[in-house]
BAGUSE-462720 format. One record per atom (N, C-alpha, C): residue number from 1; atom name; x, y, z. Coordinates in Angstrom, 2 decimals. Layout:
BEGIN
(NUM "CA" (X Y Z))
...
//
This chain:
BEGIN
(1 "N" (100.98 108.38 73.41))
(1 "CA" (100.32 108.82 74.37))
(1 "C" (100.93 109.52 75.57))
(2 "N" (100.86 111.10 75.74))
(2 "CA" (101.12 111.80 77.10))
(2 "C" (99.94 112.08 77.20))
(3 "N" (99.68 112.51 78.88))
(3 "CA" (98.52 112.94 79.15))
(3 "C" (99.11 114.92 78.93))
(4 "N" (98.55 115.67 78.54))
(4 "CA" (98.80 116.78 78.13))
(4 "C" (99.26 117.65 79.41))
(5 "N" (98.82 117.53 80.46))
(5 "CA" (99.13 118.40 81.73))
(5 "C" (100.47 117.79 82.31))
(6 "N" (100.87 116.42 82.00))
(6 "CA" (102.31 115.78 82.29))
(6 "C" (103.19 116.18 81.24))
(7 "N" (102.56 116.36 79.93))
(7 "CA" (103.84 116.82 78.82))
(7 "C" (104.30 118.04 78.89))
(8 "N" (103.35 119.20 79.25))
(8 "CA" (103.64 120.49 79.64))
(8 "C" (104.69 120.53 80.66))
(9 "N" (104.53 119.92 81.55))
(9 "CA" (105.41 119.87 83.03))
(9 "C" (106.66 119.27 82.58))
(10 "N" (106.81 118.24 81.74))
(10 "CA" (107.51 117.40 81.65))
(10 "C" (108.88 118.26 80.53))
(11 "N" (107.98 118.53 79.58))
(11 "CA" (108.89 119.61 78.96))
(11 "C" (109.35 121.18 79.46))
(12 "N" (108.55 121.36 80.71))
(12 "CA" (108.99 122.64 81.37))
(12 "C" (110.37 122.23 82.15))
(13 "N" (110.13 120.88 82.99))
(13 "CA" (111.55 120.54 83.43))
(13 "C" (112.81 120.18 82.57))
(14 "N" (112.66 119.88 81.25))
(14 "CA" (113.22 119.51 80.72))
(14 "C" (114.43 120.75 80.20))
(15 "N" (113.26 122.01 80.10))
(15 "CA" (114.01 123.23 79.58))
(15 "C" (115.01 123.76 80.80))
(16 "N" (114.43 123.55 82.17))
(16 "CA" (115.48 123.46 83.32))
(16 "C" (116.36 122.91 83.22))
(17 "N" (116.26 121.83 83.15))
(17 "CA" (117.53 121.03 83.15))
(17 "C" (118.62 121.41 81.83))
(18 "N" (118.42 121.78 80.82))
(18 "CA" (119.08 122.11 80.02))
(18 "C" (119.87 123.48 80.10))
(19 "N" (119.22 124.33 81.24))
(19 "CA" (119.48 125.45 81.69))
(19 "C" (120.55 125.08 82.98))
(20 "N" (120.40 124.20 83.45))
(20 "CA" (121.05 123.67 84.51))
(20 "C" (122.65 123.15 84.12))
(21 "N" (122.33 122.35 83.05))
(21 "CA" (123.75 121.86 82.32))
(21 "C" (124.58 122.78 81.82))
(22 "N" (123.85 123.90 80.99))
(22 "CA" (124.58 124.96 80.64))
(22 "C" (125.52 125.76 81.83))
(23 "N" (124.79 126.08 82.85))
(23 "CA" (125.48 126.64 83.78))
(23 "C" (126.62 125.75 84.58))
(24 "N" (126.54 124.55 84.72))
(24 "CA" (127.55 123.49 84.78))
(24 "C" (128.74 123.83 83.98))
(25 "N" (128.35 123.84 82.74))
(25 "CA" (129.34 123.84 81.67))
(25 "C" (130.47 124.88 82.14))
(26 "N" (129.40 125.99 82.18))
(26 "CA" (129.87 127.61 82.45))
(26 "C" (131.23 127.45 83.84))
(27 "N" (130.57 126.59 84.63))
(27 "CA" (131.40 126.85 86.08))
(27 "C" (132.59 125.75 86.02))
(28 "N" (132.63 124.75 84.97))
(28 "CA" (133.84 124.27 84.92))
(28 "C" (134.76 124.78 84.19))
(29 "N" (134.10 125.18 83.04))
(29 "CA" (135.46 126.34 82.16))
(29 "C" (135.47 127.51 82.82))
(30 "N" (134.83 127.79 84.23))
(30 "CA" (135.63 129.25 84.65))
(30 "C" (136.40 128.65 86.22))
(31 "N" (136.57 127.62 85.74))
(31 "CA" (137.14 126.77 87.34))
(31 "C" (136.63 126.89 88.45))
(32 "N" (135.39 126.94 88.74))
(32 "CA" (134.77 127.09 90.03))
(32 "C" (134.99 126.27 91.21))
(33 "N" (134.91 126.84 91.97))
(33 "CA" (135.12 125.79 93.59))
(33 "C" (134.31 124.43 93.25))
(34 "N" (134.79 123.32 93.45))
(34 "CA" (134.31 121.77 93.01))
(34 "C" (132.83 121.74 93.49))
(35 "N" (133.00 121.85 95.10))
(35 "CA" (131.89 121.63 95.83))
(35 "C" (130.67 122.40 95.52))
(36 "N" (130.89 123.50 94.78))
(36 "CA" (129.61 124.71 94.12))
(36 "C" (129.15 123.80 92.82))
(37 "N" (130.14 123.54 92.28))
(37 "CA" (130.00 122.62 90.97))
(37 "C" (129.04 121.11 91.46))
(38 "N" (129.42 120.41 92.21))
(38 "CA" (128.62 119.13 92.97))
(38 "C" (127.73 119.89 93.42))
(39 "N" (127.46 120.74 94.27))
(39 "CA" (125.90 121.31 94.48))
(39 "C" (124.99 121.55 93.52))
(40 "N" (125.48 121.77 92.33))
(40 "CA" (124.60 122.03 91.28))
(40 "C" (124.46 120.49 90.25))
(41 "N" (125.59 119.53 90.40))
(41 "CA" (124.91 118.39 89.51))
(41 "C" (124.02 117.63 90.58))
(42 "N" (124.10 117.70 91.77))
(42 "CA" (122.97 117.46 92.70))
(42 "C" (121.93 117.96 92.57))
(43 "N" (121.89 119.16 92.46))
(43 "CA" (120.33 119.74 91.48))
(43 "C" (119.26 119.40 90.77))
(44 "N" (120.76 119.03 89.66))
(44 "CA" (120.27 118.14 88.24))
(44 "C" (119.93 116.57 88.44))
(45 "N" (120.61 115.95 89.20))
(45 "CA" (120.10 114.64 89.87))
(45 "C" (118.63 115.07 90.46))
(46 "N" (118.28 115.71 90.84))
(46 "CA" (116.52 116.16 91.84))
(46 "C" (115.75 116.29 90.93))
(47 "N" (116.34 117.07 89.90))
(47 "CA" (115.28 117.70 88.90))
(47 "C" (115.16 116.45 87.85))
(48 "N" (115.92 115.11 87.57))
(48 "CA" (115.97 114.36 86.76))
(48 "C" (115.18 113.30 87.23))
(49 "N" (115.19 113.16 88.43))
(49 "CA" (114.34 112.58 89.16))
(49 "C" (112.77 113.09 89.22))
(50 "N" (112.42 114.10 89.33))
(50 "CA" (111.05 114.68 88.87))
(50 "C" (110.44 114.56 87.70))
(51 "N" (111.55 114.80 86.89))
(51 "CA" (110.93 114.55 85.60))
(51 "C" (110.45 112.75 85.27))
(52 "N" (111.45 111.83 86.11))
(52 "CA" (111.36 110.15 86.06))
(52 "C" (109.88 110.17 86.72))
(53 "N" (109.62 111.03 87.66))
(53 "CA" (108.32 110.86 88.33))
(53 "C" (107.11 111.00 87.30))
(54 "N" (107.23 112.17 86.80))
(54 "CA" (106.23 112.88 85.60))
(54 "C" (106.12 111.60 84.85))
(55 "N" (107.27 111.05 84.10))
(55 "CA" (107.00 110.14 83.00))
(55 "C" (106.60 108.94 83.76))
(56 "N" (107.01 108.45 84.61))
(56 "CA" (106.31 107.27 85.03))
(56 "C" (104.78 107.67 85.79))
(57 "N" (104.51 108.59 86.22))
(57 "CA" (103.19 108.70 86.68))
(57 "C" (102.33 108.64 84.60))
(58 "N" (102.97 109.60 83.91))
(58 "CA" (102.49 108.95 82.46))
(58 "C" (102.37 107.44 82.02))
(59 "N" (102.84 107.19 82.09))
(59 "CA" (103.34 105.57 81.92))
(59 "C" (102.35 104.97 82.52))
(60 "N" (102.04 104.92 84.13))
(60 "CA" (101.04 104.32 84.73))
(60 "C" (99.92 104.66 84.32))
(61 "N" (99.61 105.86 83.86))
(61 "CA" (98.19 106.16 83.68))
(61 "C" (97.47 105.88 82.55))
(62 "N" (98.44 105.72 81.19))
(62 "CA" (98.20 105.16 79.85))
(62 "C" (98.88 104.09 79.79))
(63 "N" (99.73 104.03 79.45))
(63 "CA" (100.35 102.78 78.96))
(63 "C" (100.25 101.17 79.80))
(64 "N" (100.44 101.37 80.92))
(64 "CA" (100.44 100.18 82.16))
(64 "C" (98.78 99.88 82.24))
(65 "N" (97.97 100.79 82.27))
(65 "CA" (96.69 100.75 82.56))
(65 "C" (96.02 99.76 81.62))
(66 "N" (96.30 99.87 80.26))
(66 "CA" (95.66 99.54 79.14))
(66 "C" (96.63 97.99 78.86))
(67 "N" (97.80 98.02 79.65))
(67 "CA" (98.01 96.60 79.23))
(67 "C" (98.28 95.72 80.27))
(68 "N" (97.37 96.10 81.73))
(68 "CA" (96.89 95.23 82.71))
(68 "C" (95.62 94.80 82.17))
(69 "N" (94.89 95.54 81.65))
(69 "CA" (93.59 95.27 81.35))
(69 "C" (93.55 94.25 79.91))
(70 "N" (94.98 94.41 79.56))
(70 "CA" (94.99 93.31 78.32))
(70 "C" (95.40 91.96 78.80))
(71 "N" (95.92 91.86 79.82))
(71 "CA" (96.05 90.58 80.71))
(71 "C" (97.17 89.88 79.59))
(72 "N" (97.46 88.86 80.76))
(72 "CA" (98.33 87.89 79.56))
(72 "C" (99.78 88.23 79.21))
(73 "N" (100.33 88.21 78.55))
(73 "CA" (101.91 88.18 78.11))
(73 "C" (102.10 89.69 77.98))
(74 "N" (100.90 90.77 77.86))
(74 "CA" (101.10 92.00 77.96))
(74 "C" (101.09 92.72 79.18))
(75 "N" (100.21 91.91 79.87))
(75 "CA" (100.37 92.43 81.44))
(75 "C" (101.46 91.80 82.00))
(76 "N" (102.23 90.95 81.80))
(76 "CA" (103.29 90.63 82.26))
(76 "C" (104.80 91.21 81.71))
(77 "N" (104.56 91.77 80.36))
(77 "CA" (104.94 93.11 80.45))
(77 "C" (105.45 94.28 80.57))
(78 "N" (103.90 94.86 80.90))
(78 "CA" (104.13 95.91 81.97))
(78 "C" (104.65 95.48 83.45))
(79 "N" (104.55 94.37 83.47))
(79 "CA" (105.41 94.12 85.14))
(79 "C" (106.70 93.73 85.23))
(80 "N" (107.42 93.86 83.70))
(80 "CA" (108.57 93.45 83.65))
(80 "C" (109.33 94.99 83.64))
(81 "N" (108.82 95.86 82.46))
(81 "CA" (109.11 96.83 82.37))
(81 "C" (109.40 97.85 83.29))
(82 "N" (108.20 97.74 84.75))
(82 "CA" (108.62 98.65 85.94))
(82 "C" (109.30 98.01 86.18))
(83 "N" (109.84 96.83 86.45))
(83 "CA" (110.79 95.88 87.18))
(83 "C" (111.74 96.56 86.96))
(84 "N" (112.20 96.59 85.50))
(84 "CA" (113.10 96.87 84.92))
(84 "C" (113.87 98.59 84.77))
(85 "N" (112.59 98.96 85.12))
(85 "CA" (112.77 100.64 85.14))
(85 "C" (113.16 100.91 86.96))
(86 "N" (113.14 100.07 87.66))
(86 "CA" (113.47 100.36 88.86))
(86 "C" (114.50 99.29 89.26))
(87 "N" (115.42 98.91 88.46))
(87 "CA" (116.31 98.00 88.60))
(87 "C" (115.82 96.93 89.75))
(88 "N" (115.19 96.46 89.63))
(88 "CA" (114.67 95.53 90.41))
(88 "C" (114.44 93.78 90.02))
(89 "N" (114.70 93.76 88.15))
(89 "CA" (114.61 92.47 87.35))
(89 "C" (116.08 91.37 87.91))
(90 "N" (115.25 90.27 88.04))
(90 "CA" (116.19 89.43 88.59))
(90 "C" (116.82 89.07 89.90))
(91 "N" (116.27 89.85 90.89))
(91 "CA" (116.54 90.10 92.18))
(91 "C" (115.60 89.45 92.81))
//
């Protein structure tokens, strides 16, 4: 279940990411200056973070809400998933 507005924005973000990756491929093939390539890879990392924020928002507004309301093991699963998503498990 994906909220329509978030879905639209997430798909737009993936299109941008695809273009950015193709651009980096061309830069590497063209043996462009390493720092310019790194600048572009950092931009992709920021784009991925933006996508992750959208997906997290959707997950919190849909799945987590229902899982918390269900309580018990389902609630515990929601907490464990979020901890894992942020690399907090076992720490």
